[in-house]
One Martini backbone bead per residue (centre of mass of N, CA, C, O) as a GRO file, in nm:
protein
  230
    1MET     BB    1   2.275  -0.582  -2.395
    2GLY     BB    2   2.154  -0.361  -2.196
    3SER     BB    3   2.016  -0.053  -2.051
    4THR     BB    4   1.920   0.213  -1.862
    5ASN     BB    5   1.802   0.378  -2.096
    6ALA     BB    6   1.587   0.167  -2.171
    7VAL     BB    7   1.434   0.186  -1.907
    8ALA     BB    8   1.366   0.487  -1.929
    9ALA     BB    9   1.209   0.473  -2.195
   10ALA     BB   10   0.994   0.271  -2.097
   11ALA     BB   11   0.895   0.442  -1.857
   12ILE     BB   12   0.798   0.683  -2.023
   13ALA     BB   13   0.594   0.524  -2.192
   14PHE     BB   14   0.423   0.412  -1.961
   15VAL     BB   15   0.351   0.679  -1.816
   16GLY     BB   16   0.276   0.865  -2.056
   17SER     BB   17   0.041   0.692  -2.172
   18HIS     BB   18  -0.139   0.709  -1.927
   19PHE     BB   19  -0.177   1.017  -1.919
   20ILE     BB   20  -0.274   1.067  -2.210
   21LEU     BB   21  -0.517   0.864  -2.212
   22SER     BB   22  -0.660   0.964  -1.937
   23HIS     BB   23  -0.687   1.272  -2.047
   24PRO     BB   24  -0.649   1.431  -2.331
   25LEU     BB   25  -0.762   1.158  -2.507
   26ARG     BB   26  -1.016   1.026  -2.392
   27SER     BB   27  -1.268   1.180  -2.505
   28ARG     BB   28  -1.196   1.140  -2.808
   29LEU     BB   29  -1.186   0.828  -2.805
   30VAL     BB   30  -1.470   0.775  -2.700
   31ARG     BB   31  -1.615   0.916  -2.937
   32ALA     BB   32  -1.483   0.730  -3.163
   33ILE     BB   33  -1.489   0.412  -2.999
   34GLY     BB   34  -1.569   0.409  -2.722
   35GLU     BB   35  -1.541   0.274  -2.415
   36ALA     BB   36  -1.452  -0.014  -2.496
   37GLY     BB   37  -1.234   0.073  -2.698
   38PHE     BB   38  -1.065   0.235  -2.505
   39GLN     BB   39  -1.002   0.006  -2.304
   40GLY     BB   40  -0.851  -0.162  -2.514
   41VAL     BB   41  -0.628   0.041  -2.584
   42TYR     BB   42  -0.526   0.092  -2.299
   43SER     BB   43  -0.449  -0.203  -2.233
   44LEU     BB   44  -0.253  -0.252  -2.468
   45VAL     BB   45  -0.053  -0.026  -2.403
   46ALA     BB   46   0.010  -0.118  -2.115
   47ILE     BB   47   0.121  -0.400  -2.187
   48LEU     BB   48   0.344  -0.316  -2.386
   49THR     BB   49   0.501  -0.112  -2.201
   50PHE     BB   50   0.544  -0.307  -1.965
   51GLY     BB   51   0.693  -0.523  -2.122
   52TRP     BB   52   0.926  -0.342  -2.202
   53LEU     BB   53   1.015  -0.277  -1.912
   54VAL     BB   54   1.083  -0.566  -1.827
   55VAL     BB   55   1.290  -0.633  -2.046
   56ALA     BB   56   1.483  -0.396  -1.990
   57TYR     BB   57   1.540  -0.471  -1.696
   58ARG     BB   58   1.660  -0.760  -1.745
   59LYS     BB   59   1.898  -0.645  -1.944
   60ALA     BB   60   2.011  -0.473  -1.744
   61PRO     BB   61   2.252  -0.384  -1.554
   62LEU     BB   62   2.419  -0.441  -1.247
   63THR     BB   63   2.471  -0.215  -1.019
   64ALA     BB   64   2.578  -0.041  -0.775
   65SER     BB   65   2.511   0.053  -0.476
   66LEU     BB   66   2.435   0.376  -0.337
   67TRP     BB   67   2.375   0.220  -0.059
   68PRO     BB   68   2.355   0.085   0.234
   69VAL     BB   69   2.191  -0.234   0.340
   70GLY     BB   70   2.028  -0.307   0.627
   71ASP     BB   71   1.821  -0.429   0.868
   72GLY     BB   72   1.683  -0.160   0.934
   73LEU     BB   73   1.578  -0.097   0.647
   74TRP     BB   74   1.428  -0.364   0.611
   75ALA     BB   75   1.230  -0.330   0.848
   76ILE     BB   76   1.089  -0.077   0.744
   77ALA     BB   77   1.000  -0.188   0.468
   78THR     BB   78   0.834  -0.424   0.579
   79ALA     BB   79   0.625  -0.250   0.733
   80VAL     BB   80   0.533  -0.074   0.493
   81MET     BB   81   0.433  -0.315   0.316
   82LEU     BB   82   0.200  -0.386   0.501
   83ILE     BB   83   0.049  -0.123   0.465
   84ALA     BB   84   0.023  -0.145   0.158
   85SER     BB   85  -0.146  -0.408   0.161
   86VAL     BB   86  -0.387  -0.292   0.314
   87LEU     BB   87  -0.453  -0.068   0.114
   88LEU     BB   88  -0.503  -0.247  -0.130
   89MET     BB   89  -0.731  -0.432  -0.017
   90GLY     BB   90  -0.918  -0.198   0.082
   91SER     BB   91  -0.957  -0.068  -0.219
   92LEU     BB   92  -1.162  -0.303  -0.338
   93ILE     BB   93  -1.379  -0.166  -0.146
   94ARG     BB   94  -1.568   0.098  -0.192
   95ASN     BB   95  -1.430   0.263  -0.445
   96PRO     BB   96  -1.473   0.571  -0.604
   97ALA     BB   97  -1.202   0.554  -0.797
   98LEU     BB   98  -1.307   0.340  -0.957
   99PRO     BB   99  -1.404   0.215  -1.235
  100THR     BB  100  -1.763   0.252  -1.390
  101GLY     BB  101  -1.841   0.333  -1.690
  102GLY     BB  102  -1.974   0.632  -1.598
  103ARG     BB  103  -2.072   0.558  -1.328
  104PRO     BB  104  -2.146   0.603  -1.022
  105GLY     BB  105  -1.992   0.558  -0.739
  106PRO     BB  106  -1.930   0.461  -0.429
  107PHE     BB  107  -2.028   0.651  -0.126
  108PRO     BB  108  -1.936   0.683   0.166
  109GLU     BB  109  -2.042   0.848   0.444
  110THR     BB  110  -1.769   0.757   0.569
  111ALA     BB  111  -1.430   0.764   0.660
  112ARG     BB  112  -1.294   0.444   0.659
  113GLY     BB  113  -1.016   0.303   0.707
  114VAL     BB  114  -0.838   0.358   0.428
  115TYR     BB  115  -1.005   0.634   0.378
  116ALA     BB  116  -0.889   0.777   0.631
  117VAL     BB  117  -0.601   0.785   0.527
  118THR     BB  118  -0.697   0.771   0.208
  119ARG     BB  119  -0.852   0.823  -0.111
  120HIS     BB  120  -0.571   0.662  -0.231
  121PRO     BB  121  -0.479   0.357  -0.150
  122MET     BB  122  -0.375   0.227  -0.410
  123MET     BB  123  -0.167   0.440  -0.495
  124TRP     BB  124  -0.005   0.431  -0.223
  125SER     BB  125   0.078   0.137  -0.243
  126PHE     BB  126   0.257   0.176  -0.493
  127ALA     BB  127   0.441   0.396  -0.378
  128LEU     BB  128   0.550   0.233  -0.139
  129TRP     BB  129   0.675   0.018  -0.308
  130GLY     BB  130   0.878   0.203  -0.449
  131PHE     BB  131   1.026   0.314  -0.199
  132CYS     BB  132   1.117   0.038  -0.085
  133HIS     BB  133   1.280  -0.059  -0.338
  134ILE     BB  134   1.480   0.170  -0.332
  135ALA     BB  135   1.594   0.130  -0.043
  136VAL     BB  136   1.683  -0.199  -0.080
  137PHE     BB  137   1.749  -0.145  -0.419
  138PRO     BB  138   2.006   0.079  -0.514
  139VAL     BB  139   1.978   0.051  -0.830
  140THR     BB  140   1.937   0.203  -1.118
  141LYS     BB  141   1.707   0.037  -1.256
  142ASN     BB  142   1.524   0.032  -1.000
  143ILE     BB  143   1.488   0.334  -0.962
  144VAL     BB  144   1.350   0.387  -1.229
  145LEU     BB  145   1.109   0.196  -1.199
  146SER     BB  146   1.005   0.289  -0.916
  147ALA     BB  147   0.973   0.591  -0.988
  148ALA     BB  148   0.754   0.543  -1.201
  149ILE     BB  149   0.543   0.431  -1.006
  150VAL     BB  150   0.528   0.673  -0.819
  151LEU     BB  151   0.449   0.881  -1.032
  152LEU     BB  152   0.194   0.744  -1.136
  153ALA     BB  153   0.044   0.737  -0.864
  154LEU     BB  154   0.058   1.039  -0.754
  155VAL     BB  155  -0.017   1.195  -1.010
  156GLY     BB  156  -0.265   1.028  -1.080
  157ALA     BB  157  -0.428   1.102  -0.826
  158ALA     BB  158  -0.440   1.408  -0.876
  159LEU     BB  159  -0.576   1.386  -1.159
  160GLN     BB  160  -0.824   1.233  -1.062
  161ASP     BB  161  -0.944   1.458  -0.898
  162ARG     BB  162  -0.991   1.654  -1.131
  163LYS     BB  163  -1.174   1.466  -1.299
  164LYS     BB  164  -1.392   1.411  -1.079
  165GLU     BB  165  -1.479   1.709  -1.044
  166GLN     BB  166  -1.601   1.716  -1.337
  167LEU     BB  167  -1.783   1.447  -1.338
  168GLN     BB  168  -1.850   1.492  -0.997
  169PRO     BB  169  -1.948   1.783  -0.861
  170ASP     BB  170  -2.161   1.658  -0.631
  171LEU     BB  171  -1.947   1.434  -0.496
  172TRP     BB  172  -1.632   1.464  -0.481
  173PRO     BB  173  -1.600   1.715  -0.290
  174ILE     BB  174  -1.725   1.568  -0.048
  175TRP     BB  175  -1.511   1.344  -0.033
  176GLU     BB  176  -1.271   1.539   0.002
  177SER     BB  177  -1.377   1.662   0.281
  178LYS     BB  178  -1.333   1.361   0.428
  179THR     BB  179  -1.048   1.354   0.303
  180SER     BB  180  -0.714   1.260   0.170
  181TYR     BB  181  -0.429   1.252  -0.005
  182LEU     BB  182  -0.268   1.247   0.238
  183PRO     BB  183  -0.165   1.060   0.475
  184PHE     BB  184  -0.349   1.141   0.773
  185ALA     BB  185  -0.465   1.434   0.727
  186ALA     BB  186  -0.767   1.396   0.808
  187ILE     BB  187  -0.710   1.302   1.093
  188ALA     BB  188  -0.547   1.551   1.188
  189ALA     BB  189  -0.806   1.747   1.107
  190GLY     BB  190  -1.084   1.580   1.193
  191ARG     BB  191  -1.238   1.432   0.931
  192ALA     BB  192  -1.120   1.162   1.052
  193ARG     BB  193  -1.114   0.816   1.166
  194LEU     BB  194  -0.942   0.573   1.305
  195GLY     BB  195  -1.081   0.288   1.154
  196GLY     BB  196  -1.271   0.021   1.017
  197PHE     BB  197  -1.123  -0.233   0.943
  198GLY     BB  198  -1.140  -0.488   0.747
  199LEU     BB  199  -1.063  -0.813   0.674
  200HIS     BB  200  -0.984  -0.757   0.378
  201ALA     BB  201  -0.750  -0.571   0.475
  202LEU     BB  202  -0.600  -0.719   0.706
  203LEU     BB  203  -0.594  -1.018   0.610
  204GLY     BB  204  -0.536  -0.967   0.313
  205GLY     BB  205  -0.275  -0.804   0.359
  206LEU     BB  206  -0.118  -1.024   0.504
  207VAL     BB  207  -0.121  -1.234   0.278
  208VAL     BB  208   0.009  -1.063   0.058
  209TRP     BB  209   0.268  -1.000   0.212
  210LEU     BB  210   0.367  -1.292   0.248
  211VAL     BB  211   0.362  -1.383  -0.050
  212ALA     BB  212   0.525  -1.154  -0.187
  213THR     BB  213   0.786  -1.187  -0.017
  214TRP     BB  214   0.832  -1.487  -0.079
  215ALA     BB  215   0.851  -1.459  -0.400
  216HIS     BB  216   1.150  -1.359  -0.406
  217ILE     BB  217   1.291  -1.629  -0.395
  218PRO     BB  218   1.210  -1.758  -0.681
  219LEU     BB  219   1.231  -1.485  -0.858
  220ALA     BB  220   1.516  -1.340  -0.730
  221GLY     BB  221   1.698  -1.516  -0.506
  222TRP     BB  222   1.579  -1.350  -0.252
  223ALA     BB  223   1.498  -1.235   0.050
  224ALA     BB  224   1.199  -1.098   0.196
  225GLY     BB  225   1.114  -0.967   0.464
  226ILE     BB  226   1.068  -1.201   0.710
  227TRP     BB  227   1.238  -1.416   0.545
  228ARG     BB  228   1.523  -1.306   0.633
  229TRP     BB  229   1.465  -1.427   0.952
  230LEU     BB  230   1.364  -1.749   0.887
   0.00000   0.00000   0.00000
C-alpha cells in the first residue's frame, strides 16, 4: 500500500527535475552533450519521474473528499475543460513558445485566436485541467498531483518568458507587448482582439474534449463531462 507522501515525493521530483533541467542546468548540459543529447536526457528524466508519479498515485489510498461536489461544480468544470481543450489544440499551430531546436520560432504579426487569450495557451490548458480536477475530485492524492501540474504549467510559463527574453531579445519582447501571460489581460488592455480561432482550435478542441471526458468511463470507472448527464 502506498501513501500520499509518496505521491508528494514523486510530484516534487517530476516538477523539480523539469525546472532544474530547463533552466539552471540546460546550457551546461547542452555544451557538454549537445542539443540532441540534452533532449534525450530531459525526455528520459521526464518519463521516469512521471512514471513514478503515476505509480505512486495508483498505490496511494483514496481519502475522503474535502468538500461536496454537486452538479453545479461539475457543470463549471465541464465548461472550463472545453476552454482548456480549445487552448491546447490552438497552441499546436504557429506557437512561438514551442521548442525549435535553437532556431527562431514563428511569430504571428497579430495575436489572434488562442494567442489573443494568452501567449501560453498550452500551459494554461494544463493549469485549467489541474484546477478542474482539484475542484471535482478533492481527495488528497489528486490534489497533490493536480497542484503539481498547475505549478509546473504556470511557473514554467513565467520562466519561459524570462528565458525567451534572453534568447530572443529582438523578438520575444515584441510578442509580449501584443499578448499577455494572464488569460484575457491583453484583450482587456486593448492590445489584442478576441476572435480568429481556427477550426483546428475549435473543432479539434471539441473532439479532444468529448474523447477525453468519455475516456474517464473505461479508465476511471465514472463518467465525466457531459457524459455524466447523457
